[in-house]
VEXGU-863721 format. One record per residue (C-alpha): x, y, z; residue number from 1; chain. Coordinates in steps of 0.5 Angstrom, whole numbers, plus 500, padded with zeros to 3 digits. Layout:
residues N
rec xx->X&yy->Y&zz->Z&num->NUM&chaine->A;
...
END
This chain:
residues 71
rec xx->500&yy->500&zz->500&num->1&chaine->A;
rec xx->502&yy->507&zz->499&num->2&chaine->A;
rec xx->502&yy->513&zz->504&num->3&chaine->A;
rec xx->498&yy->519&zz->502&num->4&chaine->A;
rec xx->498&yy->526&zz->505&num->5&chaine->A;
rec xx->491&yy->530&zz->504&num->6&chaine->A;
rec xx->492&yy->538&zz->503&num->7&chaine->A;
rec xx->485&yy->539&zz->501&num->8&chaine->A;
rec xx->481&yy->545&zz->504&num->9&chaine->A;
rec xx->475&yy->541&zz->506&num->10&chaine->A;
rec xx->474&yy->534&zz->509&num->11&chaine->A;
rec xx->474&yy->529&zz->504&num->12&chaine->A;
rec xx->471&yy->522&zz->505&num->13&chaine->A;
rec xx->474&yy->515&zz->502&num->14&chaine->A;
rec xx->468&yy->511&zz->503&num->15&chaine->A;
rec xx->472&yy->505&zz->500&num->16&chaine->A;
rec xx->477&yy->506&zz->505&num->17&chaine->A;
rec xx->472&yy->507&zz->511&num->18&chaine->A;
rec xx->476&yy->514&zz->513&num->19&chaine->A;
rec xx->475&yy->521&zz->513&num->20&chaine->A;
rec xx->481&yy->526&zz->512&num->21&chaine->A;
rec xx->482&yy->533&zz->514&num->22&chaine->A;
rec xx->488&yy->537&zz->511&num->23&chaine->A;
rec xx->495&yy->535&zz->514&num->24&chaine->A;
rec xx->492&yy->528&zz->515&num->25&chaine->A;
rec xx->496&yy->522&zz->512&num->26&chaine->A;
rec xx->494&yy->515&zz->511&num->27&chaine->A;
rec xx->495&yy->508&zz->507&num->28&chaine->A;
rec xx->491&yy->507&zz->501&num->29&chaine->A;
rec xx->492&yy->503&zz->495&num->30&chaine->A;
rec xx->497&yy->505&zz->489&num->31&chaine->A;
rec xx->495&yy->510&zz->484&num->32&chaine->A;
rec xx->489&yy->513&zz->489&num->33&chaine->A;
rec xx->488&yy->520&zz->486&num->34&chaine->A;
rec xx->483&yy->525&zz->489&num->35&chaine->A;
rec xx->484&yy->533&zz->489&num->36&chaine->A;
rec xx->488&yy->535&zz->495&num->37&chaine->A;
rec xx->492&yy->528&zz->495&num->38&chaine->A;
rec xx->499&yy->527&zz->494&num->39&chaine->A;
rec xx->503&yy->521&zz->495&num->40&chaine->A;
rec xx->507&yy->522&zz->501&num->41&chaine->A;
rec xx->513&yy->517&zz->500&num->42&chaine->A;
rec xx->514&yy->513&zz->493&num->43&chaine->A;
rec xx->518&yy->508&zz->497&num->44&chaine->A;
rec xx->514&yy->501&zz->497&num->45&chaine->A;
rec xx->514&yy->499&zz->504&num->46&chaine->A;
rec xx->519&yy->493&zz->506&num->47&chaine->A;
rec xx->515&yy->486&zz->506&num->48&chaine->A;
rec xx->515&yy->483&zz->513&num->49&chaine->A;
rec xx->521&yy->479&zz->516&num->50&chaine->A;
rec xx->519&yy->472&zz->516&num->51&chaine->A;
rec xx->518&yy->469&zz->523&num->52&chaine->A;
rec xx->524&yy->466&zz->526&num->53&chaine->A;
rec xx->524&yy->458&zz->525&num->54&chaine->A;
rec xx->522&yy->454&zz->531&num->55&chaine->A;
rec xx->528&yy->450&zz->534&num->56&chaine->A;
rec xx->525&yy->443&zz->533&num->57&chaine->A;
rec xx->529&yy->440&zz->538&num->58&chaine->A;
rec xx->524&yy->437&zz->543&num->59&chaine->A;
rec xx->523&yy->429&zz->542&num->60&chaine->A;
rec xx->516&yy->427&zz->539&num->61&chaine->A;
rec xx->512&yy->423&zz->543&num->62&chaine->A;
rec xx->512&yy->417&zz->539&num->63&chaine->A;
rec xx->518&yy->412&zz->540&num->64&chaine->A;
rec xx->523&yy->413&zz->535&num->65&chaine->A;
rec xx->525&yy->405&zz->536&num->66&chaine->A;
rec xx->523&yy->402&zz->529&num->67&chaine->A;
rec xx->523&yy->395&zz->532&num->68&chaine->A;
rec xx->518&yy->397&zz->538&num->69&chaine->A;
rec xx->512&yy->392&zz->538&num->70&chaine->A;
rec xx->516&yy->387&zz->533&num->71&chaine->A;
END
């Protein structure tokens, strides 16, 4: 999503985003949003979220690892 700055003189509603903005408000919205008084605050795309660290799976399973068990 892109970050926008609204500099219009009157409040503007963006029903599809579910927000109403006043002069000086910033908000995130879809790329390519165009409206009077609206400018792109940052052209840099936000970085993707860092992947969650992998769990160190050192715990032993509850099942027996003895392949001869029950034979």
